[in-house]
C-alpha positions as CSV (number, residue, x, y, z in Angstrom):
1,M,23.7,-77.2,-92.4
2,T,25.3,-80.2,-90.8
3,Y,28.9,-80.9,-89.9
4,A,28.5,-84.6,-89.1
5,N,30.6,-85.7,-92.1
6,T,33.3,-83.1,-91.6
7,K,36.6,-83.5,-89.8
8,L,39.8,-81.7,-89.1
9,Q,43.0,-83.4,-90.2
10,P,46.6,-82.6,-90.8
11,A,47.5,-81.3,-94.2
12,Q,49.7,-83.6,-96.3
13,I,52.1,-82.9,-99.2
14,K,49.4,-83.9,-101.6
15,D,47.2,-81.0,-100.3
16,V,49.7,-78.2,-101.1
17,M,48.4,-77.3,-104.6
18,M,44.8,-77.3,-103.3
19,L,45.7,-75.1,-100.3
20,T,47.7,-72.7,-102.6
21,A,44.8,-72.4,-105.1
22,F,42.3,-71.9,-102.3
23,S,44.4,-69.3,-100.6
24,K,45.0,-67.4,-103.8
25,W,41.2,-67.4,-104.6
26,A,40.3,-66.4,-101.0
27,F,42.7,-63.4,-100.8
28,E,42.2,-62.2,-104.4
29,T,38.4,-62.2,-104.1
30,D,38.7,-59.6,-101.3
31,V,38.6,-56.9,-104.0
32,Q,34.9,-57.7,-104.3
33,V,34.4,-56.5,-100.8
34,G,36.7,-53.4,-100.7
35,A,40.3,-54.6,-100.9
36,L,42.4,-52.2,-103.0
37,A,44.5,-54.8,-104.8
38,L,44.7,-58.5,-105.8
39,E,47.1,-59.4,-103.0
40,G,47.4,-61.1,-99.7
41,P,50.1,-61.8,-97.1
42,P,53.6,-62.9,-98.1
43,G,53.5,-66.4,-99.5
44,Y,49.7,-66.6,-100.0
45,K,50.1,-67.9,-103.6
46,S,53.2,-70.0,-103.2
47,N,53.3,-73.8,-103.2
48,Q,56.7,-73.5,-101.3
49,F,54.9,-71.5,-98.5
50,Y,52.3,-74.3,-98.0
51,S,54.9,-77.0,-98.2
52,K,56.6,-75.3,-95.3
53,M,53.3,-74.9,-93.5
54,N,52.7,-78.6,-94.0
55,R,55.9,-79.4,-92.1
56,A,54.6,-77.1,-89.3
57,K,51.5,-79.3,-89.0
58,Y,49.0,-77.1,-90.9
59,W,45.5,-78.4,-90.5
60,I,42.7,-78.6,-93.1
61,I,39.0,-79.3,-92.8
62,C,37.8,-82.2,-95.0
63,K,34.6,-84.0,-95.6
64,S,34.9,-87.6,-94.4
65,F,34.2,-88.9,-97.9
66,G,37.2,-86.9,-99.2
67,I,37.9,-83.8,-101.1
């Protein structure tokens, strides 16, 4: 596996829905490895939470050719 085409960049408002969907998927699939319920930390499936994180300079990993 190569990371040559990968970079870390600040999240933007346009990324909020993708971040929310990914977070929801990531936490809710934890039941497949032993979690007791389909849940995560407060705000894990909230667009508002990730909008706030965006203002706090949340970072995402992107392929250089885009997501």
